[in-house]
N, C-alpha and C positions, 0 to 999 in steps of 0.2 A: 938365791941372792941376785941372780942375774934376770929375775922376771921383770922387774920395774924397768930396768935398763932397756931390754928387747922391746918392751912396750912402747917406750919413749922413742925407739928407733923406728919402729913402724908407723907411729903416728907422724912423725916427721917425714918420712917417705911420701906418705899419703897426702900431706900437706904441701909437699912440692908438686906432686901430680896434679892436684887439685888446681893450684895456681897457673900450671902449664896449660892446663884444659881451658881455664877461664882466658887466659891471655891469647889463645889460638881463637877462641870465639869472638873477642874483641876485634882481632885483626881480621877475621873474616867478615865481621858486620862491616868494617870500615872500607873494606875493599868491594862488598856487595852494594853500598850506598854511592860509593864513588862511581861505581859502574852504571848504576841507575842515573846519575846526575847527567851523563852523556845522552839519556833519552828524554831530557826535560826541553821546555820550550820557553823562550822568551815571549810575553805579551807585550806588544808595544803600546805607547800611550795613545789614548784617542780621546778627544775633547767632550766634555759632558754634555755640552749644548747641542752636538749633534745627535745624541741619544733622545733628547727631549722632543725633537721634531717628530709629530705623529704622522710621517708620510712614509709609506713603505718605499717609495722610490728613493728616499734619502738614505735608509738603510741599505738598499741594494747598491747604492754608489759609494759607500764607504770604502770598498775594496779596490776602487778605482784609484790609481796614482794622481790622476787630474785634479782630485777632490781634496787633496790634503790641504791642512789649515796652518797657515803661519810658519810652512816648513817641516810640519811633524808628519811623519808617514801614516797612510791609513793604517786602522787596525788590522793585523794579520798574525798569523803563527809562522814563526821561522824556527826551524831545528837549531839548536846551539851545537856548536862543534864539541867533538868528544872530550871528555874531561875525566879521564880514568884515575885510579888511585896514583901512580906515578906523577902524572900531569898536576894532579892535586897538590902533592908534596912539593914539585918542582916550581910550578907556576902560579900557584896560589888560587887557581880557579875553583869552581864550585859555588856552594850557597853562599858564602861570605861575599865572593866578587859580585855574585849576581844581585845581591842586596845593594851592593855598592853602586853598581850599574843603574838599577832601579831609582836609587836616590838622585843619582847624577842626571838622569833624564828627567825626574820630577822637578829638580833644581832648574834645569834648562828651560822647562816649559814656563815655570814660576817666572824666571828672569824675562822671557819672552812676553807673558801676560803682564807682569808688572811694568816693562818698558812700554808696551802699548798703552797701558791705563796712564801712565804718567805723561805720555806724549798727547794722548787726548786731553786729560785735564789742564795740561799746558796751554794746549791749543785754544781751549774754551776760555781759559783765564786771559789769554792774550787777545781774543777777540772781544771779551767784554771790557776790555780797557780802551778799546779804539774809540777815539772821539773824532767825529767829522765836524771841522769848523765851517759852519755855513756861510761865513763871509767869503770864503775861496771858493764858493760853488755859484755858478751862475743861477741855479733855481733854488737859491735859499729862501726859507720861509719867511714871508713878511708879516709885519704886526699890524693887520688892519683890523679896526674896530667894527667888524661886521661878523655874523654868525658864520661859524666854519662851514666849509662845503661838505656836503653829504658824500662819504667816501664808502658808504656801505656795500654798494655795488661792485667794488673792484677788490682784487685780491691785494692783501697788505702783506708785504715782506716784514717779517718781524726785526724790531731794532735789536740788535744783540750787544749794544754796548752799554757799559756800567761806568758810572762816573768815579774816578778816583777822589779820595776824600778831600784833598786841597785844591782841586782843578777849578779853576775861574773860568766859566763859560756860559753864554746865554742860553737860556733853557730851549728857545726855539731852535738852536743848533743841534740839539739832541732828540728833541721830541718828534716822533713820527706820527702824523694824524691818522685817523680812520682805526675801524675796528674790524674785527673777523666778519666775513659776508655772512651775517646772520639777522636779514631783514625779517625773517620769521619771528625770531626770538625777540627782536625788538619790538615789534608789533604785538607781541602777546605781552611783554612786561608793560608797555606803555601804549595802549590803542589810541589812534586818531590823535597822535602827537600829545597827548595828555590833556584833551579837551575837558574830561571830567574827571581828572586826578587832582584831588585836594593835597595829597601827600605822596610823594615819591621817595622811597627809602632805598638808598644804594650803599651795599654793604662791601666794604673792601675786604677780601679773603685771599689767602695763598693756594696755588694751585693743588697741593696736597691735603688741603683742609677740607676734606669732602665730608667727615664726620661732622664738623662744626656747622657746615652748610645744612646737612640734613637735620640736625637738632633744632636749628633756627626753623626751618620749614615746617617741622612738626610741633613747634610751640608758638611763639609769639609772631612768627612769619605767617600765620594762619590767616592774619588780617590781610594778606594780599588777595585774598578771593573777593575783597569788597570792591565794587566799581571805583570807589573815590581812593583807594589807595594801590600804589604799585611798588613791588618790591623786586630787586635785582641784586646779583652779586658781581663785583667788578674784580677781575684778575687780569695778570700780565701773561707773557707767553714763557715756555721753558725749552731747554734743549733737549729734554728727555721725550723722545717719541711715544713711550708707554705711558707717561703721564697725559700726553696730549690726547692719546686715544681715549684713556679715561674720562677726560674732561668732555670730548666729543659724546661719548656715550651718555654722560650724566646731563649734558645740556639737550641731547635728543630725549631724555625722559622728562626733564622739568622746564626746558626753555626758558631759564631764567638765568644765564649766565652772559656776562658782557666781556669780550676779550679783548684788550688793547694790544698795540703792537710793540710794547716794550717788555724786556726780560723782567721777570717778577723776582725783586729782591729788596732788601731793606734800604740801599741806597737810592732804589727808584720809586720810593713811595710818592715821591712829590708828582712824579710822571703818572701814576697811577691817579691820584687826585685830578691831575689836569685831564687824563683820559675820560674820568667821571663827569667832568664839567663839559667836556667836548660831546660825549654821548649825550648828556641831557639837552644841551643846545640843539642838538640835531634831531634827536628822536622823541624828546618830551618837553618841549619848550613852553607847553601851554600848563604844566602843572603849577601849582600855586605855592608849594613849599618844598624844599629839598632836604631830606636828612641824610648826611653822610655819617656812617658808622662802621665799626669794626664787626668781625665775626667772633669775637669773645666777649660781646655786649649783650645784655638784655634790655630790651627797650619796652617800656611800659607804653603801649600804643594808646590806649584809651586815654591815659594821663596826657599823652601828646597830643592827641586830638583836641582835648579840652584846652590845651595851650593854644593851639592854632586858633581855635574858635574865638579866643580872647584877644588875639593880635593880628586879626586880618587886615587891619588899618595900615600895618607897618610896612614901609618900604625900605629897600636897600639896607638890610640888616642881616646879621649874623648872631643867632642866640647859642649859648652853651656856657661852658665853664671858662670864664674869663681869666686868663694868666697875665699879671702885670709887673713890670720891672723886672724881667726875666734876662738874665746877661748871658752872652755866648760864653760858651765853654772853649777855652783856649788850649786844653790839654790835649795834645795830638793822640795820646793813648785812650782818649774817651771815645765811647761810641757815638757821642753827640758833639764831636769836635767841629767847630766853625772857623775857619782862617779868617784874619782880618782882610785878606783880599776879597773872600767872599762876602763879608758884612763887616764892615768897619766900625759903626757906632758901638758904645759899650753896652747898651740896652736894647733889647727887642722891643718893637712896638706892642701893645696889648694883642693878644690873640686868644681864640677859643681853642682848647685843647683837643686833639685830635681824635681820641675815641667815639666821641659823638657831638655833632653841632648842626644846627639848623638854620637854613637861610632862605630868604625869599627869592623866588625865581627870577626876578627883575634884575639881579646882579650877576647870573650865571655867566652870560656871553661875556660881560666885561671882565670877570675874574678870569675866564678862560684865556682872552685875548691879552690881557695885562701880563697874566702869569708866563706867557711865551717871551716877553721881551726882556725879563729881569735876569740877573746872574743867578744861576741854578744853586737850589740848597736843598739838601736831602730831609731836612725837617719840615714835612709837609705842611704841618699845622701853623708852624711859625711863618713859613712862606706864603700860604695861601690867605689864612684869616688874619696874618699880622702884617707883614711887609705889603703883599700886593694889595689887601684891603684898605690899608693906611693910604697908600698912594691914590686909591679911588675913592677915598673919603666915604667909606662903608662903615656904618656903625656897628659896633660891637657891644653886645649887652650881655652881662652875667646873670644866668639864671641857675638859682640853687638847687633846682630839681634835677639839673644835668650833674650828676655825682661824678661820673667818669672816673671812679675809683671802686675798689672792693668794699662792701660794707657787710653787716651782719644780715643774714638772709631770714629775718622775721617778716611776717605779713604786712605789717604797718611799713616798715622800711621800703618794701617792694612797691607798696600802693602809693606811697608819697613821692616816689622817684619817677624820674622820666627815663633816666639812662644808669645802668650800673655796669661797672668793668670789671675785667678779668674773671670771667664767668665760664666754667669748664662745661664741656658738652654735655656730660650728665646732668650738671646742675641746672641747664636751660629747662629741662622738663619739671624740675622741682620749684623753680621759680613761677614758672607757667601755672602750675597746680596752685601755688599759693596766692597767685595775682586772681585766679579765677574763684577762689574761696570766698564766698560773700558771707560766711557765719561770722566772720571777725570783723568788728566795727573799731575803726580808727578814728581819733580825734584830729 
């Protein structure tokens, strides 16, 4: 009768022994790993950009205290103080605190980096908002009705100012004449001052729009190989040296970039157009017609040449999509806001919309000089072909073939149009192919 009882007694004793052994094993494991913790190392943080430099001497100098970056020590291995089992229990050292230290170091580095980035961005923003009033300078730009001086042979310091939205200021006070020293490119774009050039096409582009420029070169820009057609891209300057280097390499390859002295931005579009007019006055004054267009436009060059051929007798004229009775937007939140101080009348003069317009070359110098004497307005088409052209009594004629909008890309639409707006990079090739297809007959 005592058999089951004794059996349970023996099982209970074995159960306690098993737990005791298991507890000893856990304790030994904790002690073992806490002892190993004292032999680990802290790896201090080293900036990634140092590793990117492909120079052996750079790696050799990383261990030197003199080459630390922003107060961070160079990468090295430093033994951590012993953190045994009892120190682990008493002081909380070990893997948990190590993780905390690493997180704190990363946080400190991010704070340093973020503060530096914020400071740089703040400095650039402050620089771009600087406006130098020319009336207070003894060498202010004068408004002479003569062709501008050739500044191609001198180095031009880029103008980094960007005009605040409501600022009332004369354009001559902020525009810096001249272009980057690129006499070679200018001569390639427009040989012999444009003596043989019937059509000069200048395309306004952004510094980062390399793919857009390439798609134009490989599509309708091919007409630039003709002796009577010249094509160039007009850009401003940037504060990013990497982009500047890329543009230099691009211009070395194609020699078709025209670089002004202004910072390239939306608010400086009018400065870009003025720079375009100045370059034409200096480097291509003999061209018969000037087409100003953007890098998201498709230009039907054969159709445009036909139009020019039938309008050779016109003088002092701008052709394009004419906008009439447009009112200034007074909403300060709008991208197109114009303050009453900048332009007071309730309606703008008729103007040709900016994506593409064609002008006779006999107005280029007058437009350039007159533009400098007016109150600056960031709406370049309103300013140049509206306000300034009105003051000069220049004719603006509406041409329905200048669509300056996006349309259905069928072959007949393309063949009947001179300009089509909002064309993406990959679509340039498609439109070019459809234009070249002679199998479709359109009425």
